[in-house]
N, C-alpha and C positions, 0 to 999 in steps of 0.2 A: 593542280600538279603537285605530286608528292614531294615531300620535303626529305624522305628516307634516303640516306647516302647508300649507294652501292659499293660493294666491296672492291677494292682494286683487284686487278688481274693478278692471279697467282697468291693472293692472300687467302689464309684459311677462314673458312666460314665457321668452324668451330668456337663455341664459346671460350673465352679466355679464362685461364685459371685465375682464381682470386689471389691477391698478393699475400705473400707470407706474413702471418699476424706477428706483430711484434711483442717482446716480453714486456710485462707490466712496468712503468718506470718505477725508479728508486728515488724517493724524495731524500731530502738532507737527513730528517730524523731516522729513516731507514738505513741510510749510509753508516750514520753513528752507531746505530744497533748492531748494525752487521759487524763494524769494527770491533766493538766491544766483544761480540761473539767469537770473532777470530782471535782476538787477544787471550780470551779465556781458553779457546781450543789450543792456542801456541803454549800457553803455560802447562795445561795438563798433557800436552804431547812431547814437550822439550824438557820439563822438569823432571830432574833425578833419572836420567837416561841409565846410569849406572848403579841406581840404588838397588835393584833386584839383581841377583846372580842370573848369569846366562842359564836358561833352562835347557831340558832335554833337546828340544826341537831346535833350539838356537844353537846350539852346540853342533847338532847335525848340519846346520847351515854351514857353519865354519869348516867341519871336517870334509863336507862334500864339496866345498869350493876353494879350498887352500891347497892347490897342487902346483907342481913347476910349470905347467902348461895346460892350456885349454883341452888341447887334443888328448893329453893324458887324462884330464878330469872327465872327458865324457867317453872315452873309450875304455879305460882301465879302471879311473877313480870310481868312488862311490856313487858319484852321479849317474855312472852308467848303469847301475842296477837299482837306481831309485825309482819308485812308482809315479813320481810326478814329472810333468814336462819340463824341459831343461832350462826354461828362460830365467828362473830365479838364481839356478847355480852359475849360469853363465854373467848374470849382472854381478853376483857376489865375488865371482872370480876376479873380474875388473876391479871392483870396489876394494877388495882386500889387496890387491896387487898395487893400486895407484892411490889408495886413501889411508887404508889402515885396518887393523883387527882389533882395536880395544872395544870393550863393551859398548860404549858411548858411539863409537863411529860405526859399528856394525848395526846398531839399532836406529841410525839416524835417517836411513832411506824410509824405513817404516814410519818414523815420526813426521817427516816430510809428507809423506802420502796420506798419513792420518789427518794432519792439518789441511791439506788441499781437499780432502774428501768433505769436510765440513763446509767448505765453500762450494763443492760441488752439488751437495745437497740443496743448499739454499738456491742455487741457480735451477735446480730441477724442481724445487717446490715453487718457485716463481713461474716457471714455464707451465707447470701443470694446473697450479690454481691461482696463486696470487704471491706477492711480496711478502704478505704477512704470514703465510703459511710457510713460505721459504725460509723466513727469519727463526719460525718456531721449530721447524724441523732441523736447521742447523743447529740452533742452541740445544736441542735435545741430544741429538746425536754427539756433539762436542763433550758431553759429561756422561754417555752410556758406559757402563763398566767395560764392555767388550771393546768399544772403541778405544777406550784409553789402554786397555791391557794389550791391544794387539798393534797399537801404534807404538809401543815400546817393547816389541818382540821383533828379532830378526828374522821374520819369516815373511811369507807371501801374502798373508792374509790382509794387512793393512792396504797392500796396493791394490788387492782384489776388491775392497769396499770402493776405493776412489774409482776404478775401472768399472764397476758395476753402475755407479751414480752417473759417471760421464757418458757410459754407453747408452743409458737409457735418455740422457739428455738429448743426444743426436739420433736415438732411435725415433723420437716422435716426429721431427720434420721428415725423416726419411720415409717413416710410415704414412705420413700424410701426403708426401708426394707420390707414393707408390699407389696410393689408393685413389688418385685423381684429384687430390686437393692442391694447395699452394705447392708450387715446385720448389723443392730444397735446392740450396746452393751447393755448388761442387765440394765446399768444404765440409758440409755436413756428412755427405757421402764418404768422403776420404777419413774424415774424424771417426766416423762410426766403423769403418772397416778396420781401422787401425786398433780401435779399441776391442771388437771381436777377435783380432789376431792376438793382441796382447794378453787378453783373458784366457784364451786357449792355450798359448805358450807357457802361461804363468800357472796354471792349475786346471784341473780337470773340471771342477765346478764353475770355472770360467766359460769352458765350453758347454756346460749344462746350461748356464743363464742365457749364452748366445742362442742355443736352440730353443729355449723357452721365448725368446724374443722373437724369432723367426715364427714359431707355432702361433703366438698372439698375433703376429702380423697376417698371418694366413686366415685366422679365424675372423679378424676385422674385415678383410678383403672378400671373404666368403658372403658376409653379410651385406657390405657396401658395393663392392665392385668385382664380382666373381672372375670376370675377364683378365684381371691383373695378376691372379694367383700364379699363372706361370711365368710371370715376370718375376715375382719373388722368388721362385724356384731357380731362376737364372742368376738372381742377385746373390743368394745364400750359398748355392752349391759350391761356387769357386771359392768362397771364404773357408767352408768346413773341408773342402779339398785341400786347401792350403794348409790347414792345420794338421791333417792328417799325413800330408806329405812331409812336413817338418819333423813332427815327433812320432813318426811310425815305429822308430826303432824302439821307442819307451812302451808301446803298446803291450809286447809281451811281459814287461814289468807289472804293468796294471793289471794285466789279465791273472798273473799269479796271486793277486789279492782275492780272487774268487775260489781259489783252490783250497780244498779241505786240509786244514793243517797249516796253512799258510802263516807265517809269524807277523805278516805285514798287517793284518787286519784282526784285532780282538775285540772289536766293538759289540756291544750289547744291540739286540733289535730294536728299532725304533718303534715308538708307541706315541700315542696322543699325550700321553701324560709327560713323554720326554720333550714334545714339541711346546707344551705348555711351561715346562721347566726351562727350555731354552729362552723363551721371552723374557722371564724372571732373571735369569742368568744374564743375558745380554744387556739388561738395564740396570740391575743392582741385585747381585745374588743374594743379599741378606734380606731382601725386602719381596718375599713370595706375593704378597697380597697385590703387589703391582701388576700381577698377571691378571688378576680379576679386572682392574681398572682398564688395561689395554684390550682385554677382550670384549668389555662393553663399548669402548670406542670403536674397536674393529667391527663389531655387529652393527653399531650406529651407521658406520660409512657404508657398509655392504648393503643394508637395507634401503638407505638413500640412493645408492647406485641402481639396485634392481627395480625400485620404484619411479625411477626416472623415465620420463617419456620419449626421450630422444633415442635414437638409434645408436649403437656402439660406435659407429664412425664418429658420433658427436666428439669422440675423444680426440679426434684429428681436425676439428673445425672450431673456429672462434669467430663469433659473429659481434656485430657491433654492441657495446653495452653489456655483453656476457662476460662471465669469468673467463680466465685464461684456458680453462677446459672445463667440460661437463662433469658431472658427477661420476660418469663412467671411469674417469680416471682412478676412482676408488676401487673399482673391480681390478683395473690393471695392477694397483698396488698390492690388493688382497692376494692376487694370483702370484705376484712375485714373492709374497711373504710365504705363502702356504704351498705352491707348486714343487719347489725343490724337495721340501720334506715328503710331500706325498709321493713323488716319484721314487726316493729312496725308500720310503714305508713300502711301496709296492714291490721295489725289486728285492727287498728282504725276504719275499715269499718264494722266491725262485732261486736265491743265490745267498751267499754269506751276506751278513750285514756290513754295510759301508757307513753306517750312521756315526758321524762324528761332530759333535756341537760346533767345532771350531770351523766347520767347512761352510757353515751357514751364515757366515759374515756376509755373503753375497746379499743376504735380506736384510742387513742392518739398514741400508737408506730407506727400504720400503717401510720398515718398522717405524721410523723415526717420521717419515711423511704420514702414515696413516694416524699415529699419535696427534700429529700436528693439525691434520685436517678434521680429526674428530674434535679437538678442542675448538677449532674455528668454527664448526658447525653447531656449537651448543647455542641455544637460543639465549638472546639477550644482547646487552651492549658489548661492544668488541673488547672493552676493558675488562671484561670478565673473562674472555678467552685469553687474553695476554696475561692478566693475573694468574691464573691457572698455570700457564705454561711456566712463567717465571717461578712460581712456587715449586713445579715440577723440578724445573732446573736446578733451584737452589737446594731442595731436598737430596736429588740424586748426587750433586756435588758434595753436600754435607755427608753423605752415607759413603761416598767413594774416600773422600779425604780425611775424616774424622771417625766413621764407625768402621769401616773396612779397613781404614789406614793403610792404603796401598803403598803410599810412599815412605813409609816407616817400618811396616811389618812385613817380613819375608813371605812370600808366596810360591815361590819357585824352588826346586831342589838347589839346596845349598853345596853345590860343587866347590864353590870358591872358599867357603869357610871351613869344609872339611879339609881342603889342600893347604890352607894357610895354618890349620892346627898342627898338621904333620910338619910343614916347613918349618914353623917356629920351634917344635920339639927338636927337629934335626939340627937346627942352628945352635941350640943352647946345650946339646948335649951328644957328644960325638958317639956313644953306643947307638943312639937311635939313629944317627947320621948313616951307620954302615948298614942299617936294617933295609932289605930289600922292600919293595913296594908292590903289592898285588891289587891291580884295580880292576872292579867289577864292572865292565862295560864293554861294548863290542868295539871301542876304539880308544887307545890309551890317551889320545888327544884331548879327550873329554877332561882330564885332569892335568895332562903336561901343559895345556894352555894355561892354566892358572897357576902352576909352578913357575912357569915362565914370567907370568904378569908379576908374581911377588917377589921376583928376584932370586928364587932359588934354583941351584943345578940339579936338584932332584927330579927324577922322572919315573914313570910307571915302569917297573922291571918285568912283571908278568901280567897278561892280561887273562882275566877270568871271564869268560863269555857268558851270556844268558841262555844260550841254547845248550840243552842238555847233553846232547852227544858232543859238542864241541867242548863242554867243560870237563868231560872225562880226560881228553888228552891235555888240557890247560893244568888240570890237578897234577897228572903225572910229570909235567914241566916243572911245575913248583916244587914237588918232592925232589925232582933232579937236582934243582937250585939248591935246596936246603942241604941236600946230602953232599953237594960239590963244595959249597961255600961255608957251612956250618955256622949261620949267623946265630947271634944271641936272641935276636928279635926279628919279626917280620910285621910290617904295616899291611893292614887290608884298608882300603877306601871303597866306597861305594856311594852312587848317587842315582836318585830318581828310582830305580828297580830295586826291589827288597828280594834278597836271596830266598827267603822263605816262602815268598810267593811265586817267584818264577822258578828257583832251581832249589827246593828244599834240601836236595841231597849235599849242597855246599854247606849249609849250616850243619848238618850232621857230621861231615868230614871235619870241619873246625872243632867240634865238640870230642871227637875221637882222637883228633891227631895233635891239637894245638891246645895251649892254655892262654885264656884272655888276661890281660893285664888292665883292669878296671880303672886304675888310676891314671893311665895314659890314653884312654879311649874317651870319645865324646860323640853324642848324637846329634845331629842338626835336622832341619826340616827335610825330610826325604832324602837324607844324607848320613853318612857315618865314617868315623875314623877310628880304626881299633888297632891296638897293639897287641900282638900274640907273641908267645914263647913256643918257638917250634918243637915242644916236647908233649908227650901226652899229659892230660890231667891226671892226678893222682885220684 
């Protein structure tokens, strides 16, 4: 008599799904190392948040978010004509209104996001490979020059790094579940959906990354379980429909970047050399030779992944005694690193270039994980890989703090210093205090922000815009002001943009109509404060 048990009536006869694999455990030593890495990340992210002057893009954040009401900001203000989705402006509208607008306060959300991104990369590396790889990747990301720079900049880039890492962390169980593997919990689906929506509402490259994740999942299913491809379509189409439905009013602004002559995009066409430059720039700009090391590790990982005998679906399975993921995770990371650049490269052949190195922060987690995986795969004792990683982290840290001197040497346009120079001269000499101020920028608040911060009651009187047509009317206005008020002196302040490059006719106009006072003029990093006598030179 057979001892085989019959299934109960109504019970499914199909094989049960395997249980979801647990992430590798964390030992006490690993926990201590993680704590030290997070402490390092906290120091680099939060130290000296007000050391650097607010740069051009950060001033845009302030100018596009500081309005009387959110409705005015989105319908009439600068956010209504910006080429980016509105979530960043909405967030900063509330942040400025309820928290403040000092440089430290403006940069604090990015610093928090940068700090959390280090922890997220650890979790992702632990899920993909092992706790050891997660620790090495987190340590590397913490000291990357790009990571530190953007976590101290009041823009969306640091938040995008965090969401990119977290979205892939939840993409793995979702992909495993949709491909017939272990069923993902409801929290994973909700978290991944939230990440996709937040990335899309935050930045167009967030939508690009979400689209690449959907394509990667389709490829995995075509190899492993083609019948479920339709399921993926029903899963992702509502997400992208929600994205389009919410920021559809910004699509015309984005499309303007493709128009010939648009001032919104002036980027050079992408090349392979630029991609290699981005790798060294992301890690440590002063050390170009690091690119060769990264490329060697990158090739090592790709070769290992291509020679692996498992099917690509191995990315989504974990067997007893196996690593948390097969080497096909290396292909996933390699595509994460290179696919965004490849798409922008191909798009440059049919439209204007959209290449901007700052947009590729979505690839920073992949770069850190690839380097960590490459180090971990070096033959020999584990202590060798750990030692090499520690040496790399120490070297990059030294380069950032002592070679590049990020926390002591200015690297952004010195709007603050130029404004403080004028405010100090106006405070000490009444004849300078009566001089009108002409600011070369699209918005007076780029300078008025720092006039207010340094306690001066001076403000920009005449705006000189960088657009050639608008500049003609601005020069007529300043001529009328000089004719009406007959000032003895006129101040000119500029930051980031150089008139001789953007509008050379402005410099010619100065030479013909006004006389420079060199003793009361000073140049700063990407900024200038000049004093003129509004009389023609002799």
